[in-house]
N, C-alpha and C positions, 0 to 999 in steps of 0.2 A: 550318359550310361555311364559309369564306367567302359577301362577301355578294356579291348577282349580277351586280355591274358587275364584282368581283374575280373573276370566274369563268371557267374556262376549257369552253369547253361544244362541245362531240362530236355530231355529228349520224352515226350512223347508216343510211348506206342513199339516195342523192340520188336520187330519182323528185322528182312535183309534193310531197309534202306536209314529206319532208323539209325540199329545197334550198331550200319558198317559209320555214319558218319557220327554217332559217337567211338567205332573205337578210332575215328580218323583224329578227333578232337583227344584224344587220354592218347594216343603212339605220341603224335605233334605236341604232347606239352601248350596245348592252344592257349587252354582256359581255367581259369584257377582249379576249377572243376566239373564236372558231367553229374550232371544227375540222370536217372530214371525212375520215370515211370509204368507197370504196363499190369494189368488186370493178371494179366498169369503170371500170378508168384514164383513159379518154378524158369522160367523169362528172364528175370532178372537174377536171380540163382547162379542159375549160367554166367547169364552176363556180367555177373561181379564173379564171380570165380575161371573165365577167362581172359579176364582184366579190358575187357571190352568199355565195360562205366568205369567212376571212382565211386560210388554212394550208389544204394537202390532208396525209393524213396514213393513206401507201397499209396501213402494216401495222396489224393494228386492236390487238392485244395494243399496244404506246406509242399509240395512241394516245389507248386507253386511259388509261394509264397518263399519260398529260398531260392528262388533260379531270380534269376536280367535276362536270360533269354530263355523259352520256349517256344521247342521245335515241334509241334504237331507230326507227330508218322505214322496214324491213324488209317487205318481203309477209307481208302473217299464217300463210301458212304458214309460212315460216322464220321464226318470232318464236323459237318451242318450242329448235329446233333454234341458233336467237344465243345468248341466256341455256346454255343451256344448256354453251354457249363459253366467254363471260362466266362464267361460275362457275370457270373455271380459273386468270383475273385476279386482281390481287392487289387488292381495289373496295373497300377500309377509307376513309374520308371522302368516297367519292363517291353521288351520288345516282343510281338509272338509271328511266327513263318511258318510256313506249316510246306508237307509235300505231295500234295496229292497235285497229279496227273490230268484233271478238270477244276476250272477253275472256278466257274462264276458261282453253282447251286456256294461254295462255300464264302464267297464272296456276298454274293447278294444276304446270305444270315448276319457277316457279320457288323455289313454297317447297319444291318435292324436293330440290332442286342449290347453292339460292342457301345455306341456314346462317342466318348470323349477317348475311350481307348479301342477309336481303332488307325487315330495312326498313326500307332503304333506297331498295328494290324498289317507285316509286308506280306502277305501271298507269292511262293515260291515252287516247281516242280527242278526235282534233278535229274537228269536223264540220261537215267545209269540202271541197272537192273543186270538181273542171273533168274534162271530158270529156277535159280535152287530157291526154296525164301523161311525165313523166322530167323530166331538172334544166333542162329548156329551157325548158318553159312553168313556173318557177316565178315564184311577184308576190310580191311584199312585203310587199303588201296582204290576202293570200289569208283571215286571219284575226281578221279586222277587225271586229269587231260577231257576231262569228258564237261559238258555240258549240263546247265545252270538252270534256267531258265527265271527269270523272277518279273513279276509281275506288279509292278506298283505300283498301286490306284492315286491318283487325283486327290484325296485326303490325305493319304499318308507321308508324315513328315522327312524331312529329306535326311534326317541326321539317321534314321531307324532303317530307309531302306539305303545308305553306309555300311551298318551294324549287319544286315545281312548280307549282302556281299560279302566284307572282309572272309565271313564266317562259312564263306561257300569257298572264297578263294584259302582260305588259310588252310582246306585237307586239301586241297592243288585244282579246281574243278575253274572251270574259266565259267563268268558269270556271264552272263547275258540277261536282256532287257526286252520283253516284250507285253503289247495291252492284252487283258486278263480277257476279253473278247479273241479278240484274235487267237493266244493264244491256244483257247480249245476248239476254234476252227483249222490252225493249224495240226494240230495235237489227233484231230479227228484223223486228217488223211497222213499223220506220215507214222501213228503209231497204233492208233485202235482200231483202225478199218484195216491194218496186217494182219494183225494178233488175231481181230476178229475173221477173216480171209483162213487160215492157219487154222485157227481151230475146226471153221466150216467145213475147209476142206480134207484134213485128216480125220473127222467125224463124217463124212462122207464117205471115206473109201474103206474109214474101216468096216462101215458097212456090208461091202461090198463082196460078192461071192465068194469074189473069187483074190480076199484082203491079202489068205496068205503071201502070195504071186508077189504083189501088189511091194509088199514091205521088206519083204526076200529081197526082190530086183530094184530096192527103189537106189535112185544113182544123188551125186552128188546136191544137186542143182533139187531134189523132191525134200532131201534129209536139209541145202541148209536152206530152203521157204519156208517148214515147217518145225522146225525147233525153233519156234518161240511156244508153236500148240502145247510146249511140255510149262506151260508158263502159269503162273498156283490160277488156277480153275474163279476162287472167293473176287479174288481181287480185280480181277479182270469181269470179273462178272457185274462190280462191280462202276466196274469203269464206262463202261456199255452205259451202265440205267444212271451213272451218275453226269454222263455227257451224249446224251443221248440224242438230240436235235443235231447235234455238228452230228455226228455220228452217223443218223441216216441222213441226210443231208450228201455226207461224200460217200456211203453206200448208194447214193441215190446218179455221181457221178459217175463213179465205178460201174454201176449195172448200164450204162449210158456208152460205157468205151466197149464193154465186155460184147454188146449186143451187137456190138460196131463191128467187132474183130468177127465175134459170130458169125457176123454176114456175110465178113470179110469168105472167111473159111470154105462157110458151105456153099458161096459164087463162086470159086477162085478166082477170087480175086486177087491177082498178084500184087498190082499193083496199090492195093488199100492194105494188104497188108504187110509190105516191106516198109508204109510210111508209118504200120504202129511199129514196127517190130525198129526199124531205122532213132523214129522219135523217144523212144523209150530207153535204149543203151545209149542216144550223145543226148539226153538228158542229164540221165544216173551217171553223166562219166560230169558233163557238165556243172549239173552241184555239188558230185563231191568236189571238186574244185573252189567252183563257186558262193556256194551257202554264205557262210560264213559272211562275206559281204554283201547280199543282197538285204535289203533297201528296211525291213521289220522285223531286225536283228542288227543290237549296237552290240560290240565286242568293247570287253572291259579290258583287255588284253590281248594277245596275239602274238605269233613266234618271227621275226623277223631273217631274212638272209643277208650273212656277211659274204662278199667278195676279199681271197687275201691277195695279191696281187705283186709273186717279188720278181726286184730285181734286175735286168737285164735280159737276154735273151736275143738273136734274130729269127728276124720271120720269113722263115721259104715254104714254097708248097704250092698248093692246087686245091685251090675250093670252090664249092657251091655253097653259097648264101639264101640261105630260106626266100622261100617265093616271095614278092613285092605285096608290104603290106596294103597299099592302097589300091592295088586291082583286088587284090581276094576277096578284102567287104564287097565294092561293086560287083565283082563273080558273081558275089553271092545273090545278092537284088538283085543284078538285075537278069540275073541266069529264074528266078525266083517271077520277075515278072514277067518273066518270055514265055510263046502260047509252042511249046517244043521241046525235048530234051535236048540239056544243056549240058558237054564235061568238061570238067574243071581239069586241067595235069600243073602242079605242081604249087597246089593254094599250100598257102604259111599256114601249119597247122598250128599260132601261136594266142594265144588267149583274144585277146584282141577277135581276133578274126572268124574263132569261133565262137565268140560271143553273137556275133553278129548271123554265124549258120543256127545257129542253135535259138538265136528270135524270130528267126521267118519259117522254122521247123513247129513253136510254138501257133505261125500264121495257118501253120496248116500244107506246111509248099512236103510234098517227098524227096529229100534230099539224104542218099547215100552217101556210106562217108562221113569223114577224111580219112583214107588208107594210103598212108605212104603217097601222100596232095593227089591222090587221085579222089572228084569229087562228083556223082553224079545228080543235077536238079532237075526234075519237074514242073518246071514250067506251071504256074498258074493263073496267065492272064494279066495288065493291069489288072484286074475286076477280083479274081479268084481271091486275096488275100483275106483268112478268116478274123473273127477276132481273140485276140489270144487269151488265155485263161485265166490271166490275170495280170502284171507290170513286168514287160518287158526287162533286162536286166543285163546293160551292153560293159560290164566290167569299167574295166579304162580306158574302153576303146569313145574317144572324141569325134572320131571319123564316125565312126556309126553315129554318136546318136546326132550328129548335127544334119549327115545325109537319110538319116529314118524323119528327121523330124518333116524336112520338106514331102516323102512317102507317106510315112503318114500322117498331116496334114488334111490329106485327100480323098481318105479314108472313109467306110460307110458305117465305122464304130470309135467308139472309144479305144484312146492306149495310152497308159504311165511310162516316159519313157525313162527307165534310176539306174545308173554306176556303180563304184566304188567311191569309197571317200574320196581317195582324189579325184577322178571325174564330178563329183556331186560339187568340188571346191567351184570347175571352170566355168566360166561364163560359157552363156547363151544368148545371153541379148543379139549375137552378131549374127545369126539367122531368124530368132522370133521375130523383130521388130521388117525383115520385109515377108513374109507370110501372112508373118498379118495385117501387112498393105492388098497380101491379094485373096482377103478373106478369113485365111487361119485362126484358128480361137487354140490356142496357150498360153497354159498356167505354167509359172513358174517360182520357185524360191527365191527369197528373194536376191535381190544381186541378178536375179536371170539364170541364176541356178540351176541345174534341175535337182530332182526331177521333169520331166515337160508332162506337166496334163494334157494330151492334145486332143478335142472334142474332133468327133468325127459331122459325117452328112456336111458337109459346108462346099459352095460352091464358092471355086477357088477362079479369078480372072487375071488372066496375064498380068505382067505388069517392066518395065524395061528399070533398071536398079544399076546408081555409078556406085556401084563397090566402093564404101572410103581406103579401102586399106586391099591389095593384094590376101585374096583367100581358093585356094581349091575348095575348101568345104564349102565357103560359107555359095562359091556359083552351082558346086556340084548341088547343094539342099535345093534352091531356086528352080535349075531344069530339074528336079527332078522329082520339084513340086508343081513346073507347068506340064510334068509329061498331060494330066490329068486337069487343070488353067485351059479357059474357054482363050480362044485368043493365041498372044503370044508374047513371048516371057523370054526374054532377053537381061543380061548381062556386060558393063563395062569393066572394060577391069585399070588396076592404074600398074600393070605390071604383070609378069608373063605369068601365067603358076600353073600346078601341071593342067595339064588336059586327059588323064585318062576315063571321063567320062567320055566327055564327046567325042573320044573315037571305039569304047564298045558299047554305045550305043548309036552310033552308024553304020556298026558292024554288029548291029542286032536290029538293024534296016530299018533303024527310028535317023529319018536326016535330023541334022543340026550344022547352022548355020558361020562357020567362023569369018570375020570378017574385021581387018583385022584387029584392035582391041575389044568387038562388041563382036559374041554369042547369041546363040536364038536359037528356039523354037516352034515352030506349033506344037496346040493340046492336042489331043484329042487321036492321037495315033497308034498304032501299037508297035510291039516288040513281037522277032522272029528271031524263033531258035540259033544261038551261034552254030551248033554244034559243035566245037572244037575251040577252050579257052586254055594255048597256054602262058601263065604265070610269068611269069622273065621270073628270077636272080632281084631280090631288091635290089639296092645300089644305094638305103641307107641304108641298108645295114652292112652291106660292101664296103661302102664309108670309115668303119673305125679299121678294117684294116687295110683299105689304100692310104687310111693316114699312119700306121703302125707302118707298115711297109716304110713311107717315105723318110719312118725319123728312124731306124732298122741300120743302125750300116752295115752292110753286105746285103741286105736284106735283094730276098727277089722273091716274087709272087704272080701266078694269078690266080683271075678271078673269075669264073667261069659264066653263059648266058647269063648274066648282065644284064638289065632295062637300064635302053643309057639314053630314054625319051627326053628330046628336049626341053623339054621345062624341067626335068628332073636331075640335068649334068648339072651342078651350078658346084655340088664338094671338085667336081674334076673341073672347071674352068678354072676354079681359087689355085689348088692346091697345084697345077702350072704355072700359074701365074707365079708362086709360091716356088718354080725351079722344079718342082717335082718331075720324076722320072716315070711316066703312066702313058703307056702307049692300047689304042683298039685291034683287036685285030678276032677276025672272023665276024665280020657287022653283015649281023641282017635283018628280017624283018619277019617277026612268029606273034597272028594273029591277030596283026596293026600294028604290033610296037615294037620300036630298033631295040634290035639286041645285039651286045658284041660281050669276048670275052679279054679283061685289062689287067694286062699286063701293070709291072708298078715292083719302080726296084726302084733302094734309095737313094739319095742323092740332097745334097744340102739344100735347106730350106731358107727362103729371104722371108721380113717381114713385109707387107706390102696394106699399105691402105682398099680396105674390099673394095670393089665396084656398087655402088648403090643397083644397078638393074641385075646382079647378082643375087642378090640378097636374099628374092622368094623363088629364086631357082636350089637354094643351098636350106631354106631355112632348120630344116628335118638337123641337116646335118654343120651344126656350129659349138654344140657342146664337142667332140672330139676335131673339128677344128683351132676350139681355143690348144688343145695340146702341140697340133700341130705351131703353132705362130712360138707356142714357150718354148717351141725344138728349132727356129727359124735365126736366123739374127738379123738383128732391132724391134723394132716393135710393128706391131698390126693393129688396123683399128677399123673396126668394124660401127658401121650404124644406120640409121636405117629398116632397125630390125627389133621396134617396139614388139611384133606379135610375139617372142621370145618369153617377154612378160609373162603371157597366158597361157604356155605351154602346160605337159603335165604336171612344170616345177614354173617358179619365175626363176630361166636358164640363165637370165642372166648372172642374176645376186647368185642362185646355184655354185654353176661356175668358179666364179673370181671370186664365193667366200671357197671353195678350194682350193683355185690356185693357191692364194692367198698362205690356204696350210699345209700347202706341200713348200714352200717358197719363192713361190712367181708371183708379180708386185702388177697383179693386174690392178686394171684399175673398172670397175661397174661405169657404166655409161648407162642416159635414161631408155636409147633405145641402140645399146650397147656396148662396145667395150677395149679397151686397150687395153692389149697383151704386147710386152716385152718379154722378145724375144733371146735367145744364148744356143749357139756352137756345141757348146761344151759336150765331154760328155758323160755325164749327168746333170738334169737340171730340177732335175724334182728331192725337194727332198720324201725322206721315206714321215708317215703319219697315216692320220685318219681322217678319212674324209666322209658327210653325210649326204646321200644321194639323191636325199627326201623324197623317193618313192619317184625316183624319173629315168626310164629307165636305160636313156641315152645317155643318159649324166655320168652313172655305172660306169658302161662301157667305155665309159671317156675315159676316166681314169683306171683301170684297165691298161686301158694300155699307153698311160706315163709312163707303165710302172718298170715298158722298155728301158726311155734314158733318167730311173729312179736309178738312187743314192743308195736306200730300203726299203723294206716291203712296203705295203702303200694297205689300209685298210678301207673298205668304202662298203659302210654299211647301207641296209633298206635296199636291199638288193632285190627284192620277189618280183617289181616288174619285170623285171630283165623279159619274163616268162610273157609278156602278155604281143615282145614282138619278134624278138629273136632268144627262143625255147632251148636251143643247143649251142649257145654263145660259151658256154664254157670247155666244151666238148669239142668244137671247131676250135678255135684262140689256144690251148691246148693243142692240137695236130697241125702246128703253122708256127710253132716256137712262146706263144708267151707261158709263163706261168702264172693264171692265176685257179685259184679255189674257191671255193664255199663250204662254208656251213651254218646252220641253222640253227637258232637257238629262242 
């Protein structure tokens, strides 16, 4: 068909939805002409007078004959009949779509009557509206920054689908895709059920003998919840009928949940009430942040976050970076599986750790918080997890997915682990294969990538596994599966890796044996509550400020309460070998983990060949270490770090590309990098670099601005929130000139 600019668009039905689409198309000059057809002649007159449409065509067949794109915007119960009427017309070369909030009925009719024209019928549903209705309520901005769900059928011509996408995108909508059946199920729960409940609640209270008093003193919560009860009754009656089966299913689920809350209130069951309330609050916050990344939605566009880092600055002051992400993940997992209550302080409230917390809430664990880093977990024991209501969404948390693969492989229910676009590109076979040796059944996408569909009710048996490369995630995954396995599970490491899992298991009363490079445990035990877990500040987050102070002349910085687990201190050892001025103060042990305050002052650095035994101890810190290397005298060489190729991005290539863009001739190697250094006052040119959605790369280039000649723009920085949610604020507080903008 012709381009959208040359097309005539016909709107059939000038209510709020159709009228607003027409108004948006006309006001933006999107297409050649906007036509309208409606049985209500007055609606056509009003629309023409107000400039909502270009031309009214009262006769439907004539209107369709003149149009290139036909948008069916009639009540949902009338859609099927309208499609039948259209089937008698000449539809050759035309694209047809609809706006109904229920799709199955109209799709079934289209398949029965449209014949060859079916390929051009692309169902759609704008998620926008108002309590007002009719053409007089039309708004040209109704769809700006609102979602429109397109539900293509297998029979659809891809070009027709593309036309419908462009139509909605042209009026400012965010276009998403969803399967037809899934659409009706999801909308029954997220839209139709809330409207039904609001109508029912207001109707019930309006019939109460004290109704005047109820409504006179209604607080904001009541008004907010019942606002949608002012919506068009006819429209919602039609929706409830059209999507009856999915709505009844959703109503059954809600009734069960309501009965559970009724029982908790009746019995005064404080723990059950707390569980329901905290799960609900956390789920609301969780999905507000993450819904657009769910596996059943595919966004056609998204906002991005850009960092702008001004040149220069001196690093001074005292700060405490957020809690250790690795320990935060494990505190939730093992606290949930312990018998008793565990109190966590210092919990990292970043999106990765919150995704883990939400996953265990979804499996029935009562968790209070987080509030200012404090979390209370009411453990259910090793065998107390419940089937989640759907896939467990883990955002960008690779640690969570790999560790939970081991835990979920031993449960008595099936579960699917999903993540965002970045996590869905990361290979999981290094945990899937050894778990399969233990008896687990796990299905992956091509190349061993997520989602992971894990089959429950498997009898796992212990194995000995010689890890081909050092990885704390693989080791921890197998040890966690080993909790449920028959016999001994043991792992031999080719190099030292972080030992947080072993330390926490021992702290929870589950013995883990460490003999040289071999770690083992026996299955069949139980975890007891630790009482209190104090999560130290994350040395991986501290690393950015360790390097910042090391390369900033005149710097003097104190980082407090930092975890200095010997399996994590590679960053300290490497910087000291390069000549950094770093001292540990107030060393102590908290909850089985060593911590210290770390003071770092500026000192000229020198390039080194990084010892291979330190590589696994600093694997997450190399992006910012490459920045330090560029500010050192002479070359720095890293080898033996192949794992950097399969992190959130290919960190070797991503950092090499960024350094080159800023004037540093770094050379990417298959397993590392060669970085030429300089002690010049300005090492980096200004310019633009891409983080590829990798939080550590984004923060590393922000640190580079301290020795830059001009401003550095860093693209795609939204994922910094996964591990370091207040990075920009803390960076400002000690002298970095970093700001963020959303586009």
